[in-house]
C-alpha positions in Angstrom: -21.2 23.8 10.3 -24.5 22.4 9.3 -24.1 19.9 7.0 -26.6 17.2 5.4 -23.9 14.7 4.9 -20.9 14.1 5.0 -19.3 12.9 0.9 -16.1 12.8 -1.2 -16.3 16.6 -1.6 -16.4 18.0 1.8 -13.5 15.5 3.2 -9.2 15.9 2.6 -7.2 14.3 3.9 -3.4 15.4 5.4 -0.1 13.5 7.0 2.8 15.1 8.5 5.6 13.3 10.0 5.7 13.2 14.1 8.0 14.7 16.1 9.8 17.1 13.8 9.7 20.7 13.8 7.4 22.9 12.4 4.7 19.3 12.2 3.6 20.1 8.8 0.8 18.7 7.4 1.0 17.5 3.3 -2.8 17.2 1.8 -2.7 13.3 0.3 -4.2 13.5 -3.8 -6.3 11.3 -5.6 -7.7 9.7 -2.0 -10.6 7.6 -3.1 -11.7 6.1 0.4 -10.8 7.2 3.8 -12.1 5.1 7.0 -11.4 5.4 10.9 -12.1 3.0 13.5 -11.4 3.2 17.4 -11.5 -0.2 19.6 -11.4 0.4 22.8 -10.0 -2.2 24.9 -11.8 -3.6 27.8 -10.5 -6.5 30.3 -13.0 -7.6 32.5 -11.7 -8.9 36.1 -14.0 -11.2 38.7 -13.7 -12.0 42.1 -15.2 -14.6 44.5 -18.5 -14.3 45.8 -20.6 -12.0 43.6 -21.2 -12.8 39.8 -21.3 -9.6 39.0 -18.0 -7.7 37.5 -15.5 -6.4 39.8 -14.1 -4.0 37.3 -14.3 -3.3 33.8 -10.5 -2.0 32.7 -10.1 0.2 29.9 -6.6 -0.5 28.4 -5.1 1.6 25.4 -7.6 2.3 23.1 -6.7 1.0 19.1 -7.0 3.0 16.1 -6.9 2.1 12.6 -7.1 4.8 9.5 -7.4 3.0 6.4 -6.5 4.8 3.4 -7.4 4.0 -0.7 -5.8 6.5 -3.5 -5.1 6.3 -7.6 -1.6 6.2 -8.7 -1.2 9.4 -10.3 1.9 11.0 -10.1 1.8 12.7 -6.9 3.9 11.1 -3.4 2.5 7.5 -2.2 0.7 7.5 1.2 3.3 4.8 2.0 6.0 7.4 1.3 4.3 10.3 3.2 3.6 8.8 5.9 7.8 7.7 6.4 9.8 10.8 5.1 12.5 10.8 7.6 13.6 6.7 6.2 17.1 6.3 5.7 16.5 3.9 3.2 13.9 3.3 0.5 13.5 -0.5 2.3 10.7 -1.3 4.5 12.5 -2.0 7.6 13.7 1.6 7.2 10.7 2.8 6.3 8.7 0.7 9.2 10.4 2.5 11.7 8.7 5.7 11.0 5.3 7.8 12.3 3.3 10.2 11.3 0.2 12.0 12.2 -2.7 11.7 10.3 -5.7 14.1 9.9 -9.3 14.4 8.4 -10.5 17.3 7.4 -14.2 18.0 7.4 -15.9 20.6 5.3 -19.0 22.5 4.4 -21.2 20.1 2.0 -22.4 23.2 0.1 -18.9 24.7 -1.4 -17.3 22.9 -5.3 -14.0 22.0 -3.3 -12.7 22.4 0.3 -10.6 25.7 1.6 -9.4 27.0 5.0 -9.0 25.8 8.4 -11.9 22.7 8.8 -14.6 23.6 10.8 -14.2 19.9 12.2 -11.1 18.1 12.1 -10.0 14.3 12.8 -6.4 14.0 14.2 -4.5 11.0 15.0 -1.0 11.1 16.0 1.7 8.1 16.4 0.6 6.5 13.5 2.4 3.5 11.7 1.5 2.2 8.3 0.7 -0.9 9.1 -0.5 -2.7 5.5 0.2 -2.2 2.4 -1.4 -3.5 -1.2 -0.8 -2.0 -4.7 -3.4 -3.0 -7.1 -2.3 -3.2 -11.3 -5.4 -3.8 -13.0 -7.0 -3.9 -16.4 -10.5 -2.8 -15.4 -9.8 0.5 -13.6 -7.3 2.3 -12.0 -4.1 1.7 -10.3 -4.3 2.3 -6.7 -2.5 2.0 -3.6 -4.2 1.3 0.2 -2.6 1.5 3.2 -3.4 1.0 6.3 -1.9 2.5 9.7 -2.5 1.8 13.1 -2.0 4.1 16.6 -3.4 5.0 19.9 -4.5 8.6 19.5 -7.6 10.3 18.0 -8.8 13.5 19.1 -12.3 15.4 17.1 -10.7 19.1 16.6 -13.1 22.0 17.0 -10.2 24.8 18.0 -6.7 24.4 17.2 -6.8 22.3 13.8 -3.7 20.7 11.8 -5.0 21.5 8.4 -4.3 24.6 7.5 -5.4 27.3 4.9 -1.4 27.0 4.1 -1.6 23.1 3.5 -5.2 22.5 1.9 -4.7 25.1 -0.7 -1.9 22.3 -1.9 -5.0 20.3 -2.3 -7.4 21.8 -4.4 -5.6 25.6 -4.1 -9.2 26.8 -3.3 -11.4 26.5 -6.8 -11.1 22.9 -7.3 -8.9 22.9 -9.8 -6.5 19.9 -8.9 -5.7 17.4 -11.3 -3.1 14.5 -11.3 0.5 15.7 -11.2 1.5 12.7 -13.4 -1.1 14.7 -16.2 0.7 17.6 -15.8 3.8 16.3 -16.1 2.9 14.5 -19.3 3.8 10.7 -17.5 0.0 9.1 -17.9 -2.4 10.8 -15.5 -3.6 8.6 -13.4 -2.1 4.9 -14.2 -4.3 2.6 -15.8 -3.2 -0.8 -17.6 -1.4 1.4 -20.2 1.0 2.8 -18.0 1.9 -0.3 -16.8 5.7 -0.7 -18.3 6.3 -3.9 -19.3 9.1 -2.9 -21.1 10.9 -1.7 -18.5 9.8 -4.7 -15.9 11.0 -7.8 -14.8 8.5 -10.7 -14.5 9.6 -13.8 -12.9 10.3 -17.1 -15.5 7.6 -19.1 -14.2 5.2 -17.4 -16.1 4.7 -19.5 -19.1 5.9 -17.0 -21.6 8.7 -15.1 -20.1 11.9 -16.8 -21.4 14.3 -14.2 -21.1 17.1 -13.8 -18.6 16.5 -11.8 -15.7 17.1 -8.0 -17.0 14.6 -5.1 -17.7 11.8 -6.5 -20.6 11.9 -10.1 -19.4 8.2 -10.0 -20.1 8.8 -7.8 -23.7 9.2 -8.8 -27.1 10.2 -6.1 -29.3 8.5 -7.4 -32.1 5.6 -8.7 -30.9 5.1 -6.9 -27.6 4.1 -8.6 -24.1 5.3 -12.2 -23.6 2.5 -12.7 -21.2 -0.8 -11.4 -21.0 -1.2 -10.2 -17.4 -4.8 -8.9 -16.2 -3.6 -7.6 -13.0 -0.6 -7.3 -10.4 -1.1 -7.6 -6.6 1.6 -6.9 -4.2 0.6 -6.7 -0.8 2.5 -7.0 3.0 1.1 -6.9 6.2 3.6 -6.3 9.1 0.9 -7.4 12.2 2.2 -4.7 14.4 2.3 -5.7 18.6 2.4 -2.7 21.0 5.2 -2.6 23.3 4.9 -1.8 27.0 6.6 -0.8 30.0 6.3 -0.3 33.3 5.4 4.0 34.5 3.0 4.6 31.4 -0.1 3.2 30.0 0.4 3.8 26.0 3.3 1.8 24.3 6.2 2.7 23.8 6.4 0.9 20.5 4.5 -0.6 18.0 7.2 -3.2 16.2 6.7 -5.2 13.3 6.2 -8.8 13.7 9.6 -9.6 11.2 9.5 -11.9 9.5 7.4 -9.8 6.8 6.3 -12.1 4.1 5.3 -9.8 0.9 3.3 -11.2 -2.1 2.8 -10.9 -5.8 0.3 -11.9 -7.6 -0.3 -11.6 -11.3 -3.4 -13.2 -13.2 -2.9 -13.9 -16.8 -5.0 -15.2 -19.9 -3.8 -18.7 -20.5 -2.8 -19.5 -24.6 -1.1 -22.9 -24.2 -1.5 -23.7 -20.4 0.3 -22.4 -17.1 3.3 -25.2 -17.9 4.3 -25.3 -14.4 5.0 -28.9 -13.5 5.4 -30.6 -9.5 7.6 -33.1 -9.1 7.7 -35.7 -6.0 11.2 -35.1 -6.1 12.0 -31.9 -7.4 13.0 -31.3 -11.6 15.1 -33.3 -13.1 16.5 -30.4 -14.9 17.6 -29.2 -11.3 19.7 -31.9 -10.7 23.8 -31.2 -10.1 22.3 -27.5 -9.5 21.5 -24.8 -6.6 18.1 -26.0 -6.6 18.4 -30.1 -6.5 15.4 -31.5 -5.2 12.7 -28.5 -5.9 10.6 -28.1 -8.0 11.3 -24.0 -8.0 14.0 -21.4 -7.9 14.3 -17.6 -6.4 13.1 -15.2 -9.1 13.0 -11.5 -9.3 10.1 -9.4 -9.8 10.2 -5.4 -10.4 7.2 -3.8 -11.8 7.6 -0.4 -13.6 5.0 2.6 -14.1 5.0 5.6 -16.5 4.9 8.1 -13.8 8.1 6.8 -11.9 7.0 4.4 -9.5 9.1 1.4 -9.1 8.3 -1.9 -7.2 10.8 -3.9 -6.5 10.8 -7.0 -4.7 13.8 -8.1 -5.2 15.9 -11.4 -6.2 14.2 -14.3 -3.7 11.0 -14.7 -4.9 9.5 -18.1 -5.4 6.4 -19.4 -6.5 4.1 -20.3 -3.6 0.7 -21.6 -5.8 -0.1 -21.7 -9.6 -4.1 -21.6 -10.5 -5.6 -22.9 -13.6 -9.2 -22.4 -14.1 -12.1 -20.9 -15.9 -12.4 -21.4 -19.6 -16.2 -22.8 -18.7 -18.7 -23.5 -21.1 -20.1 -19.8 -20.3 -17.8 -18.6 -22.6 -14.9 -17.2 -20.4 -11.1 -17.2 -20.9 -9.1 -19.6 -19.1 -6.9 -17.8 -17.0 -3.6 -18.3 -14.4 -3.1 -17.0 -11.3 0.6 -17.2 -10.3 1.4 -16.5 -6.5 4.5 -15.3 -5.6 6.2 -14.9 -1.6 9.6 -13.4 -0.7 10.1 -12.2 3.0 11.2 -8.5 3.8 12.1 -7.5 0.6 10.0 -4.5 -0.6 10.9 -1.5 -2.7 8.9 1.3 -3.2 10.3 3.9 -5.1 8.8 7.6 -6.4 9.8 10.4 -8.1 7.7 12.9 -5.7 9.1 10.8 -2.4 9.2 13.2 0.5 12.4 12.0 1.0 14.3 13.4 -1.7 17.5 11.3 -1.7 15.3 8.1 -2.0 14.0 9.0 -5.6 14.0 6.7 -8.6 
């Protein structure tokens, strides 16, 4: 293979569960970008008697893979990287490991097919960071960072095969969003966010109904609050756990508690109406929230392709920002930031763990 360059049409990403029979790679659909970073961790030792280094010790390399895909009805990267989870909870999925392969094909073909001439193969990878972006000015996306300690460039014995890459492009470039073929909206965009089925926090001005599905929706007038974008994210910040007798860590543990954040940007029509009292809200006197300005709230976002983001019932408003509306003619906007811990359930109709589908 004598490529002049590598670009989007000659790359393909596939993921497989680790340590399972067959270890079959599954093509990831809708990938927008992929990046692989390798860091060789060096530790220096010096000694009395000379200025020169005594030994430059190489530790285990850190491998980091960043992937972004559109939400298109096909399985999420998060789910492909944790298919053996017992439950849909964050703590259950965080234990899972996966293998990731990036195939590089000839740059003179319309679509990838068969075994890639060159492949980057990374095994024992854990997901470390998740981010979901629901926006009004583009596609809804998923961004995932995977971390591990092993990466190999393969020109023989590639893990991506003709069988599993056929699922991506059918060898003729006819791949398209599963949500399009299943009549659930194609690539998910602003119109595919089902506000009528979602649960929005009551502290957002305009949301007045109790915490049941549709509390951000009015059957006659539509949305009660004009949301511009929603970002859901968490960072597990994994630490390696070492043991005597081996160089590689035997586990990369998440740093619990894990903060899960959710941010909403909305167009303001009257203001954010979030007050901050020195001694707490007066109407909270005599309640479980006495002395507080905020209360625990439920957040749940639902998309047309069946993707569900459930952040549980213990979300608290951490900040609200009112701004914009300057003399240049811009709109006043409000950013509501919410925080919870260890509670993020992501459901999808194409979850490889069929028992965990909504």
